N, C-alpha and C positions, 0 to 999 in steps of 0.2 A: 678363695682366689689364690692361685699358685703364685709364689714369689719369684720363681725362676723359670726360664725357658731355654732349652738347648736347641740351637739352630746349626745345621750343617750346611756349609756352602761348598758347592762342587764347581771348580774351575777346570775346564776341559777343552781339548780340541774337539771339533765336530766333523763328522763325515758329511761332505757336501751333498745335499739333497738325497740323503740315504736314510730314511726313517728307520728301517729295519736294523741297520748297523748301529745307529745311534741309540735306539732302545736297548739293544743287546749290550752295548758298551756301558750305558748308565746302570743297567741291571747289575753288571759286574762291579761297578764302582760302589753302588749302594750296598751290595752284599759285603763289601770289604770295609764298610764303616765299622769302627770298633767302638764298643760302648753304646749306651742309650742316647737317642736323640728324639726331639719332638717334631722337628720340621726340617725337610731337605729342600734346598733352593737350587734349581737348575737354571741355565741361561735362557735368554730369549731365543725363540725358534730352535729349541734344543734338538729337534729331530731332523733339521734340514740345513741349518745356517740361515743367515739373513738373505733370503731369496725372494725375488719378485716373480718367480715362476709359479704363481699360485694355482693357475689352472691345472698344472700337472701335479702339484704337491698337496693341495688342500685336502683335508679330511672332513667328513661330517662331524658335527659336534660330538656325537657318540661314537667316534671312530676308534681306530686301533690304539692311538696314542693315549686318549683319555682312558680307555679301558686298561691299557698298560699301567697308567698312573694309579688307577683304582686298585689293580692287582698288587702293585708294589706297596701301596699304602697299607692295604690289609695284611699283606705278608709280613711286613716289618713293623706294623702297628705304629705308623708314623704319618704325618702330613707331608705332602709333596706339592711344590708349586713350580711353574715354568710356563713359557708361552709356546703356542703351536699355530701353524697355518690352518685356518678353519674356513670351510664353506658353509654358510648358514643363511638360507633364503627366508627363514622365519622372522628375521629382525631387519631393521633398516627401513628406509623409505623407498618408494618407487623411483627407479632410475639409478639407484646406488649399486655399486658392486656388492656382491654378497660374500666377499672374502674379508676375513678378519685376522689380525694378529692378536690372538686370544690367549690370555693367561688363565690357567685353571689353578684353583687352590683345592686340593683333594684332601679330605679328612681321613683319619685312620679307619673309619667305618665305611669308606667308599662314597659318602656324600661329597658334593663338590659345589663350589661357587666359581663364577667366571667374571673376568674383566677384559673388555676390548680396549686395546691401546688407544688412548685419546689423541696423542700428538703423533701423527704419522710423519715419517722423516722425508720431507720434501726434497732434500738434497739428493736422495737416492730414488726419488719419485715413488716412494712408498704410498703416497696419497693417491696416486693414479691406479694403484692395484688394490689397496685395502681401504675399507671404509672405517673411519674413525669412530670410536665409542664416545659416548656422552655421559656415562655414569661412573662415578668412582665407587670402589668397593672397599668396605671396611669389614674385615673378618674377625669374628669373635672365636677365639681358640684357647682353651685351657686358661681362661681368665685374662687373656691378653687381647688387645685390640690391634689388629695388623692391617696396614694399608699397602697392598701390593700394586706396583706400577711397572711400566715397561720402558726401558732405554731412553728414547728421546723425551719422554715425560720429565726426565731429570732436569732439563733446561728451563722448566716452567714452574717456578716456585708457588704461584697462586694455586695451581692444581693440586699441589702437595700440602697446602696450608692446613695446619693442624687445628681444625675447628671442632673435631670430635674427641679431642684428647686421646688420640691413639697412642700406642706405646712403641710400635715398630713400623718403620717405613722400609719397604723392600723394592729394589729396582733389579729386574733381570734384563740382560743386555747383550748385544753384539756391538761393542763400542771400540772403534779402531784405534790403533797406535797413534795415528797422526793427531788425535784430539784427546789423548789420555790425560793431559794436565787438567782439562776441563772436567773429566770424569772424577779425578781425585778431589779437585777443589769443590765441585758441586755436591758430591756425596757428603763431604764434611759440613758444608754450608747447610744442607737440608737437615742434618742432625742437629746442628746448633740452633737454627732458627725455629725448629719445631719441638725442641727439647724432647726428642725421641731417639731411640736407636735407629740408625740408618744402615742398611745392608745393601751392598751392590755386588751382583754376581755376573761376571763377564766371561767371555771365552778367551782361548788362546789359539795361536796358529794362523794359517792363511785360508781364505776361502777361494773359490774358483774365479772370483772377480779380481783377485790379486790384492785384496785388502788384508793387512796384517793386524792381528789382535794380540795384545800382550797382557790381558787379564786385569791385574790390579783389583781383583775382587777383595772386598774388605768389609769389616764391621766397625762402625763408629758408635761411641756412646753419646749421651745427650749433651756432653760438653765438647764433642768433636774429636775426642781421642780415639785413635785406632786401637781396638782391643783384640783384633785377630792378628795372629803371629806368622802365618804361613808365607812362603815366598810369593811375591807379587806376580811374577812373570812366567811361572811354570804351571803345569798341571798339578792340582792338589785338591784335597778335600780337608776341611777343618771344622770341628764342632766348637762353637763358642757359647758360653753360658751368659744369658742375659738376666739382669736382676731388676725386679720390680721396685725393690727398695732404692736402688740407684736413681731410678726415674722419680719416684715420689719425693725423696729427700732433696734432690736438686730443684725440682719444681716448687716445692714448698719453701725452700730457702731463697731462691732467686726470683720466683714469681713472674718470670718474663712473659709467659703466656697470658697472664692477666691483662697485659697491656696491648693485646692484639688489636689491630684496626678492625672495625666492623663494617663489612660491605657485602653486597650480594652480586654474584656473577649473573650476567644476562646473556 
């Protein structure tokens, strides 16, 4: 079991509804990462911005963006995660939309796992365009257990509850400036209550709906201390070293997870 994991977070502006331009941009940013890293985290809907124009923008599950992620992962020998607008008629129930805000976790060898956003953002009527997922994903990667979630999921602590003793919780997002205090506060809370590293990757800039995003992408340790150092509100990428020893020592000493309530979601 590895005792450390290097995670690179990329906070960026996005080209509105322009997947080709965004893939090119992120290829350039990934190419410029200095030193080794194990996992690159991109924002929510990183090829389009947070758009409800799914009929125009959706890709099939094995579309250009997933294949781009696989190519980049193999090229740089690194895992990559982020969410994309997907059309997938193979899942869901009759009468549901077949559009999903789908997160892919792509391994360095090109294999991948997927997670469909559970909590669709009703304020923006995301629920009217995208079908919600109903299964959480725990990824085993390099001896680490990682739980990747998407944006609005951050407001629902039961969904992130650490019943599997995962090590890292990841949120990819398009979280607007107007509610950035909630983003900062809840990321720290999720780290503390789950005694896990919590990583949030948000975008910056404006979208074509006039919403402003100011980033605040960050990495918090199991005690809720921010260990990433980069500027909150500008474009940046930063590689942060996570320590398994930090998790194990604090869980052993404090034993807070031993006192979890036991209940079953229905």
